[in-house]
C-alpha positions as CSV (number, residue, x, y, z in Angstrom):
1,Q,0.0,0.0,0.0
2,L,1.4,3.3,-1.1
3,Q,2.0,5.9,1.7
4,L,2.9,9.5,1.1
5,V,4.6,11.9,3.5
6,E,5.0,15.6,2.8
7,S,7.8,17.7,4.3
8,G,9.5,21.1,3.9
9,G,6.7,23.4,4.9
10,G,7.2,26.4,7.2
11,L,7.1,30.1,7.7
12,V,8.7,32.3,5.0
13,Q,8.6,36.0,4.1
14,P,6.9,37.2,0.9
15,G,9.3,36.8,-2.0
16,G,11.0,33.8,-0.3
17,S,11.3,30.2,-1.3
18,L,10.4,26.8,0.0
19,R,11.1,23.3,-1.2
20,L,8.4,20.7,-0.5
21,S,9.0,17.0,-0.7
22,C,6.6,14.2,-1.2
23,A,8.2,10.9,0.0
24,A,6.8,7.5,-0.7
25,S,6.9,4.1,1.0
26,G,5.3,0.9,-0.1
27,S,5.8,1.5,-3.8
28,T,7.8,3.4,-6.4
29,L,6.6,6.9,-7.1
30,D,7.6,6.7,-10.8
31,Y,4.7,4.4,-11.4
32,Y,2.2,7.2,-10.4
33,A,1.2,10.6,-11.5
34,I,1.8,12.9,-8.6
35,G,-0.2,16.0,-7.8
36,W,0.3,18.8,-5.3
37,F,-2.8,20.4,-3.8
38,R,-3.3,23.1,-1.3
39,Q,-6.1,24.1,1.0
40,A,-6.4,27.5,2.7
41,P,-8.7,28.1,5.7
42,G,-12.3,28.3,4.5
43,K,-11.5,27.4,1.0
44,E,-11.7,24.3,-1.2
45,R,-8.7,22.1,-1.8
46,E,-7.2,23.2,-5.2
47,G,-4.7,21.6,-7.6
48,V,-1.4,23.4,-7.7
49,S,0.8,21.3,-9.9
50,C,1.2,17.7,-11.2
51,I,3.7,15.5,-13.0
52,S,2.7,12.5,-15.1
53,Y,3.5,8.9,-14.8
54,G,7.1,8.6,-16.0
55,G,7.5,12.4,-15.6
56,G,7.0,13.3,-19.3
57,S,4.3,15.9,-18.6
58,T,3.7,18.6,-16.0
59,N,0.8,20.9,-15.3
60,Y,0.5,24.1,-13.2
61,A,-2.4,26.2,-11.9
62,D,-2.3,29.7,-13.4
63,S,-1.7,31.2,-10.0
64,V,1.7,29.5,-9.7
65,K,3.0,29.3,-13.2
66,G,6.5,30.7,-13.5
67,R,7.0,30.5,-9.7
68,F,6.6,26.8,-8.8
69,T,8.4,23.9,-10.4
70,I,7.6,20.2,-9.9
71,S,10.1,17.5,-10.5
72,R,11.0,13.9,-9.6
73,D,13.9,12.5,-7.7
74,N,13.6,8.9,-8.5
75,A,16.8,7.9,-6.6
76,K,15.1,9.2,-3.4
77,N,11.6,8.1,-4.5
78,T,10.3,11.6,-3.9
79,V,8.6,14.4,-5.9
80,I,9.7,17.9,-5.2
81,L,7.7,21.1,-5.4
82,Q,10.1,24.1,-5.6
83,M,8.2,27.3,-4.7
84,N,9.8,30.6,-5.4
85,S,8.6,34.2,-5.2
86,L,6.0,33.2,-2.5
87,K,3.1,35.4,-1.8
88,P,0.8,35.6,1.2
89,E,-2.0,34.1,-0.9
90,D,0.1,30.9,-1.2
91,T,-0.5,30.3,2.5
92,A,-2.2,26.9,2.9
93,V,-1.7,23.3,3.9
94,Y,-0.1,21.5,1.0
95,Y,-0.8,17.9,0.1
96,C,0.7,15.5,-2.3
97,A,-1.4,12.8,-3.9
98,A,-0.9,9.9,-6.3
99,D,-2.8,8.6,-9.3
100,P,-1.9,5.0,-10.3
101,R,-3.0,5.2,-13.9
102,A,-0.3,5.0,-16.5
103,R,-1.3,8.0,-18.6
104,P,1.0,10.4,-20.5
105,Y,-0.6,13.4,-18.8
106,C,-1.7,14.5,-15.3
107,S,-4.7,16.2,-13.9
108,L,-5.2,19.0,-11.3
109,A,-8.6,17.5,-10.3
110,R,-8.8,16.0,-6.8
111,I,-11.1,13.2,-7.9
112,E,-8.3,11.7,-10.1
113,Y,-6.1,10.9,-7.1
114,N,-6.5,7.8,-4.9
115,Y,-3.7,8.2,-2.3
116,W,-3.1,11.3,-0.1
117,G,-0.5,12.5,2.4
118,Q,-1.3,14.3,5.6
119,G,-0.1,17.7,4.5
120,T,2.5,20.3,5.4
121,Q,1.7,23.8,6.5
122,V,3.1,26.7,4.4
123,T,2.8,30.2,5.8
124,V,3.9,33.3,3.9
125,S,3.9,36.3,6.1
126,S,6.1,39.2,7.1
């Protein structure tokens, strides 16, 4: 059974950077599409970025394009979300999720993902 654990969250000033990691146990992450989602207080969970099975395709929400980068580190069985130029509106709990279907693309829709981590808090504030 695949288990996901997020890490790397914290408090950062506006304009700063954070690097989130999604680590897996129980299976190899390269066999899954991986998505990053976030949920701010009082708001719906939204898709931020995803990377396809095999890593050939990525996708980003408009709000993070040009600032966030998703990548795989297969040697460590992790997926990284590098977040730069952070804004207060990026404050949320960030979750990674896995979709086991071998498709050449990935989705930012929550319903597409079967496995979820517990989340890591990101706070952007001065």
